[in-house]
Rosetta silent file (secondary structure, phi, psi, omega in degrees, C-alpha in Angstrom):
SEQUENCE: LKLEFDFLITCAFGQFIPTKILKLAKTDSINFHGSVITKIKRGSSYSICY
SCORE:     score description
SCORE:     0.000 S_00000001
   1 L     0.000  121.749  178.942   42.519  130.850   17.805 S_00000001
   2 L  -113.016  121.501  179.350   40.891  127.752   19.300 S_00000001
   3 L  -101.014  136.208  174.774   39.746  125.021   16.926 S_00000001
   4 L  -136.851  125.098  177.534   37.151  122.421   17.916 S_00000001
   5 E  -158.381  156.185 -179.275   35.859  119.716   15.583 S_00000001
   6 E   -85.154  -44.008 -177.243   34.834  116.058   15.645 S_00000001
   7 E  -127.196  150.665  170.839   36.279  114.923   12.304 S_00000001
   8 E  -117.487  114.378 -177.993   38.960  116.186    9.956 S_00000001
   9 E  -119.721  125.964  176.606   38.110  115.327    6.347 S_00000001
  10 E  -124.820  157.485 -179.978   40.341  116.288    3.423 S_00000001
  11 E  -136.962  114.699  178.521   40.089  115.571   -0.279 S_00000001
  12 L    53.084   43.391 -179.946   43.156  115.525   -2.553 S_00000001
  13 L   -86.930  116.784 -171.784   45.038  117.814   -0.172 S_00000001
  14 L   -87.471   11.603 -179.413   48.616  118.001   -1.419 S_00000001
  15 L  -119.860  157.784  174.017   50.248  119.284    1.769 S_00000001
  16 L   -78.078  135.959  176.540   51.205  117.653    5.049 S_00000001
  17 L   -96.282  126.731 -178.164   48.887  118.523    7.908 S_00000001
  18 L   -57.696  144.764 -179.361   50.806  119.088   11.155 S_00000001
  19 H   -56.010  -37.723 -178.484   50.331  116.417   13.824 S_00000001
  20 H   -63.779  -29.590  175.316   49.068  119.000   16.310 S_00000001
  21 H   -74.857  -43.127  179.063   46.169  119.774   13.928 S_00000001
  22 H   -59.534  -37.435 -178.474   45.411  116.068   13.344 S_00000001
  23 L   -73.071  -12.971  178.862   45.230  115.485   17.101 S_00000001
  24 L   -73.602  -23.516  179.340   42.580  118.189   17.502 S_00000001
  25 E   -66.236  126.529 -177.211   39.932  115.993   15.853 S_00000001
  26 E   -66.648  -33.900 -176.582   37.869  114.424   18.650 S_00000001
  27 E  -106.029  -66.164 -175.689   37.169  111.223   16.703 S_00000001
  28 E  -166.288  174.424  176.695   39.424  110.724   13.679 S_00000001
  29 E  -127.604  145.316  178.649   40.879  112.117   10.447 S_00000001
  30 E  -144.632  144.774  178.250   40.461  110.807    6.912 S_00000001
  31 E  -124.927  128.485  175.922   41.810  111.831    3.514 S_00000001
  32 E  -101.547  134.722  177.461   40.181  110.909    0.200 S_00000001
  33 L  -149.312  156.791 -173.321   42.334  110.885   -2.924 S_00000001
  34 L   -96.023   12.152 -178.982   42.058  109.539   -6.436 S_00000001
  35 L  -110.341  163.723  177.291   45.431  107.876   -6.789 S_00000001
  36 L   -83.026  135.889  177.952   46.713  104.419   -5.997 S_00000001
  37 L   -83.962  124.801 -178.872   48.928  104.226   -2.939 S_00000001
  38 L  -116.512  172.739  175.750   52.263  102.669   -3.856 S_00000001
  39 L   -72.342  -26.000  177.738   55.422  101.783   -1.981 S_00000001
  40 L   -88.262  115.355 -176.647   57.159  104.594   -3.875 S_00000001
  41 L   -94.715  105.626  178.089   56.005  107.847   -2.295 S_00000001
  42 L  -135.270  177.714 -178.097   56.014  110.614   -4.872 S_00000001
  43 L   -66.700  -28.478 -176.205   53.744  113.454   -5.872 S_00000001
  44 L  -130.287   78.091 -178.178   51.935  111.470   -8.547 S_00000001
  45 H   -62.023  -34.625 -176.241   51.480  107.851   -7.464 S_00000001
  46 H   -60.664  -44.421 -177.864   48.846  107.224  -10.139 S_00000001
  47 H   -70.402  -25.093  179.033   51.218  107.850  -13.047 S_00000001
  48 H   -70.291  -34.581 -175.656   53.874  105.592  -11.514 S_00000001
  49 H   -73.021  -23.485 -173.001   51.509  102.593  -11.490 S_00000001
  50 L  -113.809    0.000    0.000   50.667  102.741  -15.186 S_00000001
């Protein structure tokens, strides 16, 4: 299986994407999510902030 793409766009994806997949994007990768990024990395950052 050979993957070819310009951008990798994810939205609220709760799993780690392997580096070898991230490097396949010709331009860049971006992830959109609805939580606040905190110094404490847990599954639910949003609930930690409030």
